[in-house]
C-alpha positions as CSV (number, residue, x, y, z in Angstrom):
1,M,-182.2,-28.4,-15.9
2,R,-178.5,-29.1,-16.6
3,I,-176.1,-27.5,-14.1
4,L,-172.4,-27.4,-14.6
5,C,-170.3,-27.2,-11.4
6,I,-166.7,-26.3,-12.1
7,G,-163.7,-27.2,-9.9
8,D,-161.4,-24.6,-8.4
9,V,-160.2,-22.1,-11.1
10,V,-156.5,-21.4,-10.4
11,A,-154.8,-18.1,-11.3
12,T,-154.8,-16.2,-14.5
13,V,-154.0,-19.2,-16.6
14,G,-157.1,-21.0,-15.3
15,C,-159.3,-18.0,-15.9
16,E,-158.1,-17.6,-19.4
17,F,-158.6,-21.3,-20.2
18,L,-162.1,-21.0,-18.8
19,R,-162.8,-18.0,-21.0
20,K,-161.6,-20.1,-24.0
21,T,-163.6,-23.3,-23.4
22,L,-166.7,-22.6,-21.3
23,P,-168.9,-20.8,-23.9
24,G,-168.6,-23.7,-26.4
25,F,-169.0,-26.3,-23.7
26,K,-172.2,-24.7,-22.5
27,R,-173.6,-24.4,-26.0
28,F,-172.8,-28.0,-27.1
29,N,-174.0,-29.6,-23.8
30,G,-177.2,-27.6,-23.2
31,I,-176.0,-26.2,-19.9
32,D,-178.6,-24.0,-18.2
33,L,-176.6,-22.8,-15.1
34,V,-172.9,-22.6,-14.3
35,I,-171.5,-22.6,-10.7
36,C,-167.8,-22.2,-10.4
37,N,-165.4,-22.3,-7.4
38,G,-163.3,-19.1,-7.7
39,E,-161.4,-18.9,-4.5
40,N,-158.1,-19.3,-6.2
41,S,-158.9,-17.3,-9.3
42,A,-156.6,-14.4,-8.5
43,D,-152.8,-14.7,-8.8
44,G,-151.4,-15.3,-5.3
45,N,-154.7,-17.0,-4.1
46,G,-158.0,-15.5,-3.2
47,I,-160.4,-13.7,-5.4
48,T,-160.5,-10.1,-6.5
49,P,-163.2,-8.0,-8.2
50,V,-161.2,-8.3,-11.4
51,S,-161.0,-12.1,-11.3
52,A,-164.6,-12.5,-10.3
53,Q,-165.7,-10.3,-13.2
54,H,-163.6,-12.4,-15.5
55,L,-165.4,-15.5,-14.4
56,F,-168.8,-13.9,-14.9
57,D,-167.8,-12.6,-18.3
58,S,-166.7,-16.1,-19.3
59,G,-170.2,-17.5,-18.7
60,V,-170.3,-18.3,-15.0
61,D,-173.6,-17.6,-13.3
62,A,-172.6,-18.1,-9.6
63,I,-169.2,-18.2,-7.8
64,T,-168.5,-20.2,-4.7
65,L,-165.5,-19.8,-2.4
66,G,-163.6,-21.5,0.4
67,N,-160.7,-21.0,2.8
68,H,-159.1,-18.2,0.7
69,S,-162.3,-16.2,0.6
70,F,-161.0,-13.3,2.6
71,R,-157.3,-13.3,1.5
72,R,-157.8,-10.2,-0.7
73,R,-159.4,-7.2,1.2
74,E,-160.3,-5.5,-2.0
75,V,-163.1,-8.0,-2.6
76,Y,-164.8,-7.5,0.7
77,D,-167.3,-4.9,-0.6
78,L,-168.1,-7.1,-3.6
79,L,-168.8,-10.1,-1.3
80,D,-171.3,-7.9,0.7
81,S,-173.0,-6.5,-2.4
82,S,-173.1,-9.4,-4.8
83,D,-176.1,-11.7,-5.1
84,Y,-174.0,-14.1,-7.2
85,I,-171.1,-15.0,-4.9
86,A,-171.3,-17.4,-2.0
87,R,-168.6,-17.7,0.7
88,P,-168.6,-20.5,3.3
89,Y,-171.7,-20.2,5.5
90,N,-169.9,-21.4,8.6
91,F,-167.8,-18.3,8.9
92,S,-170.6,-17.3,11.1
93,S,-169.4,-14.1,12.7
94,P,-171.6,-11.1,11.7
95,S,-168.5,-9.1,10.9
96,V,-167.5,-11.5,8.1
97,P,-168.3,-10.1,4.7
98,G,-170.5,-11.9,2.2
99,H,-173.3,-14.5,2.1
100,G,-173.3,-18.2,2.6
101,V,-176.5,-18.8,0.7
102,I,-177.5,-17.1,-2.6
103,N,-180.8,-17.5,-4.4
104,L,-180.6,-17.2,-8.2
105,D,-183.8,-16.1,-9.9
106,L,-183.8,-17.7,-13.3
107,G,-187.3,-16.5,-14.2
108,R,-189.1,-19.8,-14.3
109,R,-187.2,-21.2,-11.3
110,V,-185.2,-20.1,-8.3
111,V,-181.9,-22.1,-7.7
112,S,-180.3,-21.8,-4.3
113,V,-176.5,-22.2,-3.9
114,I,-175.0,-23.0,-0.5
115,N,-171.3,-22.9,0.3
116,V,-170.0,-24.7,3.4
117,M,-166.4,-25.5,4.6
118,G,-165.4,-28.8,6.2
119,N,-163.9,-28.9,9.7
120,L,-161.4,-31.8,9.3
121,F,-157.8,-30.5,8.6
122,T,-159.0,-27.0,7.8
123,E,-159.3,-23.7,9.7
124,S,-160.2,-23.8,13.4
125,G,-163.1,-21.7,14.7
126,L,-165.6,-22.6,12.0
127,Q,-169.1,-23.6,12.9
128,N,-169.7,-27.3,12.6
129,A,-170.3,-28.0,8.9
130,F,-173.3,-30.3,9.5
131,E,-175.0,-27.8,11.8
132,A,-174.2,-25.0,9.4
133,V,-175.7,-26.7,6.3
134,D,-178.9,-27.3,8.3
135,E,-179.2,-23.6,9.0
136,A,-178.3,-22.7,5.4
137,I,-181.0,-24.9,3.9
138,K,-183.6,-23.0,5.9
139,K,-182.5,-19.8,4.1
140,A,-182.7,-21.4,0.6
141,E,-185.6,-20.0,-1.4
142,G,-185.4,-22.4,-4.3
143,K,-186.5,-26.0,-4.4
144,I,-183.4,-26.8,-6.4
145,I,-180.5,-26.5,-4.0
146,I,-176.8,-27.0,-4.9
147,V,-174.1,-27.3,-2.2
148,D,-170.4,-26.7,-2.7
149,F,-168.7,-28.5,0.2
150,H,-165.2,-27.1,0.4
151,A,-163.4,-29.7,2.4
152,E,-160.1,-31.6,2.8
153,A,-161.1,-35.0,3.9
154,T,-162.8,-37.4,1.5
155,S,-164.5,-39.1,4.5
156,E,-166.1,-35.8,5.6
157,K,-167.3,-35.1,2.0
158,R,-168.8,-38.5,1.6
159,A,-170.6,-38.2,5.0
160,M,-171.9,-34.8,4.0
161,G,-173.3,-36.3,0.7
162,Y,-175.2,-38.9,2.5
163,Y,-176.3,-36.5,5.2
164,L,-177.9,-34.3,2.5
165,D,-179.2,-37.1,0.3
166,G,-182.8,-36.4,-0.5
167,R,-182.7,-32.9,1.0
168,V,-180.8,-31.0,-1.7
169,S,-180.5,-31.5,-5.5
170,A,-176.7,-31.9,-5.6
171,V,-173.5,-31.8,-3.6
172,F,-170.1,-31.2,-5.2
173,G,-166.8,-31.2,-3.3
174,T,-164.0,-28.7,-3.9
175,H,-160.7,-27.7,-2.4
176,T,-158.4,-30.7,-3.1
177,H,-158.1,-29.9,-6.8
178,V,-158.0,-33.6,-7.8
179,Q,-161.1,-34.8,-9.6
180,T,-162.5,-38.0,-8.1
181,S,-164.2,-40.8,-10.1
182,D,-167.3,-41.1,-8.0
183,A,-169.9,-38.9,-9.7
184,Q,-173.2,-40.5,-8.9
185,V,-176.8,-40.1,-7.8
186,L,-177.2,-41.1,-4.2
187,P,-180.1,-43.4,-3.2
188,N,-182.6,-40.6,-2.3
189,G,-182.0,-38.5,-5.5
190,T,-179.1,-36.2,-4.6
191,G,-176.3,-35.8,-7.2
192,Y,-172.8,-36.1,-5.7
193,I,-169.1,-36.0,-6.4
194,T,-166.3,-36.0,-3.8
195,D,-164.2,-33.4,-5.7
196,A,-165.0,-31.7,-9.0
197,G,-161.3,-31.1,-9.7
198,M,-159.4,-28.1,-10.9
199,T,-159.3,-25.7,-13.8
200,G,-155.7,-24.7,-14.5
201,A,-152.3,-26.0,-15.5
202,I,-152.2,-29.8,-16.1
203,H,-148.5,-30.2,-15.2
204,S,-148.6,-28.7,-11.7
205,V,-149.2,-29.6,-8.1
206,L,-152.6,-28.2,-7.5
207,G,-151.8,-25.4,-9.9
208,V,-148.4,-24.5,-8.5
209,K,-145.1,-25.1,-10.2
210,T,-144.0,-28.7,-9.4
211,D,-140.4,-27.9,-8.4
212,I,-141.5,-25.4,-5.7
213,I,-143.7,-28.0,-4.0
214,I,-141.2,-30.8,-4.3
215,N,-138.4,-28.7,-2.7
216,R,-140.8,-27.6,0.0
217,L,-141.7,-31.1,0.9
218,K,-138.1,-32.3,0.7
219,T,-136.6,-29.5,2.9
220,G,-139.5,-28.4,5.1
221,L,-138.6,-24.8,4.3
222,P,-141.1,-22.2,3.4
223,A,-141.4,-21.2,-0.3
224,R,-143.2,-18.6,-2.3
225,F,-145.7,-20.2,-4.5
226,E,-145.6,-19.5,-8.2
227,F,-148.4,-20.8,-10.5
228,A,-147.6,-23.1,-13.3
229,S,-148.4,-22.3,-17.0
230,G,-148.7,-24.4,-20.1
231,E,-151.4,-26.9,-21.1
232,C,-154.6,-26.5,-19.1
233,R,-157.8,-28.4,-18.5
234,L,-161.2,-27.6,-17.1
235,E,-162.8,-30.1,-14.7
236,G,-166.2,-30.3,-13.2
237,V,-169.4,-32.2,-13.0
238,V,-172.8,-31.9,-14.8
239,F,-175.9,-32.6,-12.8
240,D,-179.1,-33.2,-14.7
241,I,-181.9,-32.0,-12.4
242,D,-185.6,-32.9,-12.8
243,E,-187.3,-29.6,-12.3
244,S,-190.6,-31.2,-11.3
245,T,-189.1,-33.1,-8.4
246,S,-185.8,-31.2,-7.8
247,K,-184.1,-34.6,-7.8
248,C,-180.9,-35.4,-9.7
249,K,-181.4,-37.7,-12.7
250,S,-177.7,-38.1,-13.6
251,A,-174.3,-36.9,-12.5
252,E,-171.3,-37.0,-14.9
253,S,-167.8,-35.7,-14.3
254,V,-166.3,-33.7,-17.2
255,R,-162.8,-32.8,-18.3
256,V,-162.0,-30.4,-21.2
257,E,-158.4,-30.0,-22.5
């Protein structure tokens, strides 16, 4: 089974580029399942029912989220009702909308998708990510398990990869929007990449207009973010999973411009 995991899709420009490129990429590369981080898919951050539907209509099978999961209140009902959107499991309060584990019935196979947020340099009050992922795995119904670890620190992401090696089929990092060059299969058969990258404007700072971020960093003053436009790229990773063992046979980072 070939599973494509797509890095954070940013704003309308990223959504439109995904719509343009994903169908052809799936067809020419024999992709069986697409998992996409959509927590920045709405303009102004977050995800809305409209941006979620755009991702699904473009060929995405499952959406994962992150620290912007709850920025847009209009998506709360969808998070509760959808079996195809996973928000970070370690928002553990029962009042938080959504699900941290989703089980995708593909007919011949169930694939479980887990979303977890890191603790280093991110929001306080989250359950420990390593404890959370242990709990989440117990709720996974599929033998093939894919984890989106939405985290800031590369050290925490690497540690999570080795912590889960041999226990899940693949781990892909999201959140930092910069694709890393370490797509690999870990010693016990888990596919891994520290960060899958970003789908959005190439000439930007994490999808935002460059001058806005430069001025903010120079002056320390707050600024309203505006998303960049222009040339785009889609970034992600393809994991080739052996369905008989649920182990990863290969992991390859991808970039489409």
